[in-house]
Structures are given as C-alpha cells and as structure tokens.
C-alpha positions as CSV (number, residue, x, y, z in Angstrom):
1,M,22.9,20.7,-0.2
2,V,21.9,24.4,0.1
3,A,19.0,25.3,2.5
4,K,16.7,26.1,-0.3
5,D,17.2,22.7,-2.0
6,K,16.7,20.9,1.4
7,R,13.3,22.8,2.1
8,L,12.1,21.8,-1.4
9,A,13.2,18.1,-0.7
10,F,11.3,18.2,2.6
11,R,8.2,19.5,0.9
12,L,8.2,16.6,-1.6
13,Y,9.0,14.2,1.2
14,L,5.7,15.5,2.8
15,Y,3.7,15.3,-0.4
16,L,4.8,11.8,-0.9
17,G,4.0,10.8,2.6
18,A,0.4,12.5,2.3
19,L,-0.3,10.5,-1.0
20,F,1.0,7.2,0.6
21,I,-1.2,7.8,3.7
22,T,-4.3,8.8,1.7
23,S,-4.0,5.7,-0.7
24,L,-3.6,3.3,2.3
25,V,-6.5,4.9,4.4
26,V,-8.7,5.0,1.3
27,S,-8.1,1.3,0.5
28,N,-9.3,0.3,4.0
29,L,-12.6,2.5,3.4
30,I,-13.5,1.1,0.0
31,F,-12.5,-2.5,0.2
32,Q,-16.2,-3.9,0.5
33,K,-17.0,-3.1,-3.1
34,F,-15.8,-5.7,-5.7
35,F,-15.4,-5.4,-9.4
36,Y,-14.8,-7.6,-12.4
37,W,-11.5,-6.9,-14.2
38,Y,-12.4,-6.5,-17.9
39,P,-11.7,-7.7,-20.8
40,F,-10.5,-11.1,-19.5
41,G,-12.6,-13.9,-19.1
42,D,-14.0,-15.7,-16.0
43,I,-10.8,-17.7,-15.2
44,K,-11.0,-19.3,-11.9
45,I,-8.0,-20.4,-9.7
46,F,-8.8,-23.0,-6.9
47,G,-12.5,-21.8,-7.1
48,A,-11.9,-18.1,-7.0
49,S,-12.4,-15.9,-9.9
50,L,-9.0,-14.5,-11.1
51,F,-10.2,-11.2,-12.3
52,Q,-12.7,-10.3,-9.5
53,I,-11.0,-8.1,-7.0
54,S,-11.8,-5.6,-4.3
55,V,-11.6,-2.0,-5.5
56,G,-9.8,-1.5,-2.2
57,I,-6.8,-3.2,-3.9
58,L,-6.4,-0.3,-6.3
59,P,-4.7,2.2,-4.4
60,Y,-2.6,-0.4,-2.6
61,P,0.1,-0.9,-5.0
62,I,0.8,2.9,-5.1
63,T,2.0,2.8,-1.5
64,F,4.7,0.3,-2.4
65,L,5.8,2.5,-5.4
66,I,6.0,5.5,-3.0
67,T,8.0,3.7,-0.3
68,D,10.3,2.5,-2.9
69,L,10.9,6.1,-4.2
70,I,11.3,7.3,-0.4
71,S,13.7,4.5,0.0
72,E,15.9,5.4,-2.9
73,I,15.8,8.9,-2.6
74,Y,15.3,9.6,1.2
75,G,16.8,6.4,2.8
76,K,15.5,3.6,4.8
77,K,14.7,5.5,7.9
78,K,12.3,8.0,6.2
79,A,10.6,5.4,4.4
80,N,9.9,3.5,7.9
81,Q,8.6,6.8,9.2
82,V,6.0,6.9,6.6
83,V,4.9,3.5,6.9
84,T,4.5,4.1,10.9
85,A,2.6,7.1,10.0
86,G,0.3,5.3,7.7
87,I,-0.5,2.6,10.3
88,F,-1.4,5.4,12.8
89,A,-3.7,7.1,10.3
90,S,-5.4,3.9,9.5
91,F,-6.3,3.1,13.0
92,F,-7.2,6.7,13.7
93,S,-9.7,6.7,10.7
94,M,-11.2,3.5,12.0
95,L,-12.0,5.2,15.4
96,I,-13.6,8.1,13.9
97,I,-15.7,5.7,11.9
98,L,-16.6,3.7,14.9
99,I,-17.6,7.1,16.5
100,A,-19.6,8.5,13.6
101,E,-21.6,5.1,13.5
102,K,-22.5,5.5,17.1
103,A,-24.0,8.8,16.4
104,P,-27.9,8.5,15.7
105,A,-28.9,9.7,12.3
106,I,-31.7,12.4,12.4
107,K,-34.9,11.8,10.3
108,T,-33.7,14.4,7.6
109,S,-30.3,13.2,7.4
110,P,-29.4,12.2,3.7
111,I,-27.8,9.0,4.8
112,Q,-29.6,7.1,7.5
113,D,-27.9,4.8,10.0
114,E,-28.4,1.4,8.0
115,T,-26.8,2.8,4.9
116,F,-23.9,4.3,6.8
117,T,-23.4,1.0,8.9
118,Q,-23.5,-0.9,5.4
119,V,-20.9,1.0,3.8
120,F,-18.6,2.1,6.6
121,A,-18.9,-0.2,9.5
122,L,-15.9,-2.2,8.6
123,S,-15.4,-5.6,10.2
124,P,-12.7,-5.0,13.1
125,I,-11.2,-8.5,12.3
126,A,-10.9,-7.5,8.6
127,V,-9.0,-4.1,9.5
128,F,-6.9,-6.1,12.0
129,A,-5.7,-8.6,9.4
130,S,-5.2,-5.9,6.8
131,M,-3.1,-3.9,9.0
132,I,-1.0,-6.7,10.2
133,A,-0.5,-7.9,6.6
134,Y,0.4,-4.4,5.6
135,L,2.8,-3.8,8.4
136,L,4.8,-6.8,7.7
137,A,4.9,-6.3,3.9
138,Q,5.9,-2.8,4.1
139,Y,8.8,-3.3,6.4
140,I,10.0,-6.2,4.8
141,D,9.7,-4.5,1.3
142,I,11.8,-1.6,2.6
143,T,14.3,-3.8,4.2
144,I,14.7,-6.2,1.0
145,Y,14.8,-3.0,-1.2
146,H,17.8,-1.5,0.8
147,F,19.6,-5.0,0.8
148,W,19.4,-5.1,-3.1
149,K,20.4,-1.5,-3.1
150,R,23.6,-2.2,-0.9
151,I,24.6,-5.3,-2.9
152,T,24.3,-3.8,-6.3
153,K,25.9,-0.5,-5.1
154,G,22.9,1.6,-6.1
155,K,22.6,0.0,-9.8
156,Y,19.9,-1.9,-11.3
157,L,17.0,0.0,-9.8
158,W,14.5,-2.4,-11.8
159,L,15.9,-5.3,-9.7
160,R,15.6,-3.9,-6.2
161,N,12.2,-2.6,-7.1
162,N,10.6,-5.6,-8.3
163,F,12.5,-8.2,-6.1
164,S,11.1,-6.0,-2.9
165,T,7.7,-5.6,-4.1
166,F,7.0,-9.2,-5.4
167,T,8.1,-10.7,-1.9
168,S,6.2,-8.2,0.1
169,Q,3.3,-8.3,-2.1
170,F,3.1,-12.1,-1.6
171,I,3.5,-11.9,2.0
172,D,0.9,-9.1,2.2
173,T,-1.5,-11.1,0.3
174,F,-0.9,-14.4,1.9
175,T,-1.1,-13.1,5.4
176,V,-4.3,-11.0,5.1
177,V,-6.0,-14.0,3.6
178,F,-4.8,-16.3,6.1
179,L,-5.9,-14.3,9.1
180,L,-9.3,-13.8,7.5
181,C,-9.7,-17.5,7.3
182,V,-8.5,-18.2,10.6
183,F,-11.1,-15.9,11.8
184,K,-13.9,-17.3,9.8
185,V,-14.3,-14.0,7.7
186,L,-13.6,-16.1,4.5
187,P,-14.1,-19.9,4.0
188,W,-10.8,-21.9,3.8
189,S,-12.2,-23.2,0.2
190,L,-11.2,-19.8,-0.9
191,F,-7.9,-19.4,0.5
192,Y,-5.6,-20.5,-2.5
193,G,-7.8,-18.8,-5.2
194,L,-7.8,-15.4,-3.3
195,V,-3.9,-15.6,-2.6
196,V,-3.4,-16.4,-6.1
197,S,-5.6,-13.8,-7.6
198,G,-4.6,-11.1,-5.5
199,F,-0.8,-11.7,-5.9
200,F,-1.1,-12.0,-9.5
201,F,-2.9,-8.5,-9.7
202,K,-0.2,-6.8,-7.5
203,V,2.8,-8.3,-9.3
204,L,1.1,-7.1,-12.7
205,V,0.8,-3.6,-11.2
206,A,4.4,-3.7,-9.7
207,I,5.8,-4.5,-13.3
208,L,3.8,-1.9,-14.7
209,D,4.8,0.9,-12.3
210,T,8.6,0.3,-12.6
211,P,8.9,2.9,-15.6
212,F,7.1,5.3,-13.3
213,L,9.6,4.8,-10.5
214,Y,12.6,5.2,-13.1
215,L,11.0,8.5,-14.1
216,F,10.7,9.8,-10.7
217,V,14.0,8.9,-9.5
218,F,15.5,10.6,-12.5
219,L,13.6,13.8,-11.8
220,F,14.7,13.6,-8.3
221,K,18.5,12.8,-9.0
222,K,18.5,15.5,-11.6
223,R,16.9,18.3,-9.5
224,F,19.1,17.6,-6.4
225,K,22.1,16.4,-8.2
226,L,22.5,13.2,-6.5
227,K,25.1,10.8,-7.3
228,P,24.6,7.0,-7.6
229,G,23.6,5.5,-4.4
230,E,23.3,8.9,-2.7
231,E,20.3,9.7,-0.5
232,I,19.0,13.2,0.7
233,D,19.6,13.7,4.5
234,L,16.7,15.5,5.8
235,E,17.9,15.3,9.2
236,V,18.8,18.6,11.2
C-alpha cells in the first residue's frame, strides 16, 4: 500500500474510533431516560415490558457495528485497541462528571445543583456493571468474529457479523442486568424480563445493520483494493 493510501486508512480508523467512543460515552450519559417503542403494544415478558427500553441502548449497537467493521478491515489488534480506548474514555467522562457535581452552582446558573445531580449523577454501581458487561461483550465479539472469519476463509460476512454480535449482546445484556440485581439496583423480579427485552432489541438492530456492514466493507475494499480476507496493516 502506498503512503498516501495508508495515511487515508489511518484517518478513517481514527474517525471510526471517534464514533465508537462517542457512542459508548453518550450511552452511559443518557441511560436514565426510558421510552416506549411504538407502534408495538404493551407486551410483557416475565413482568417487564418488551418495548420499554432506555435511550442509552440506542447508540450502543453502533459500537458493535464499528468494531466488526474495524475487525474486518484493520484486524483484531486494532479492534481491541478501540475497545480499550472506549473503556478509558468512559471512566474519564465519569470522573469529570463527579468533579463537576462537587462544584457548587451559583444562584444565576441556568442549571442548579439538584437538576444537575438528577440528570448526571450516575450510580457508580450502574456504571461499573455497564463497563464490566461492555468489556466482556466487546472482547468476546471480536474474538468470535475472527474465529468465524478464519473458519470461513474471509467469506460469509453476514455469518460472522451476526453470530459474533448475537453472542456478545446476550453476554452484555445478561451481565449488566445480573450485576444490577446483585447490587440491588434492580429487583430480581425484573431480571428475566429485562434480559429478554434488551437482548431482543439488540438482536433486531444487529440484523438490520448487516446491510450497512456489507456496504462499508465493500467501499473500503474497493478503495484500498483489498483481497478477500486481507486486512490493512497500520503498523509502522
């Protein structure tokens, strides 16, 4: 690969990493708001409404699409590096919020302490549970993705995309709800319902994003003239 193409490939990798980290951090900041998923009815699974979910789940599937794209084009090592950077960014953002919460608001501040705390004072246990689940799910997603890529010799993109995402999303959903119930943030009576509803939504999004993965992979491979199974090496 010529130097010009390698520089472009590196810039695109940075942009994908930025989108990944932004999606992850934002999902942790907005998760306290819940919405009703219209136009479906109020279907309940084990006592939990199937279509009532946190807005924090909306950007989360994007992170798995991006890691699958990076895995396909740049390889396992670069995908893992983005995941690690996302973990660092998430904890750093939580630290900034904790510091901001301690700073007392002046009387003329448009947002007073009570409002700021209600919106941004995230439960440390909830954040910890989310990060542990995310860490397990993302690394497993990347590992399974490359397992199927190796087995299929770079063919059947839909298979490794969906098989890796389905497995990792179940682990993510199960782990975070389990930890929240263990630490008594949520009652155990909602455990099965929240696992089923969260996993169902993520699986649906994973299926819907498969055509987008095909499109992006096609564009990358065409631009950089990659052969089936070939990856861009960004190492110097």
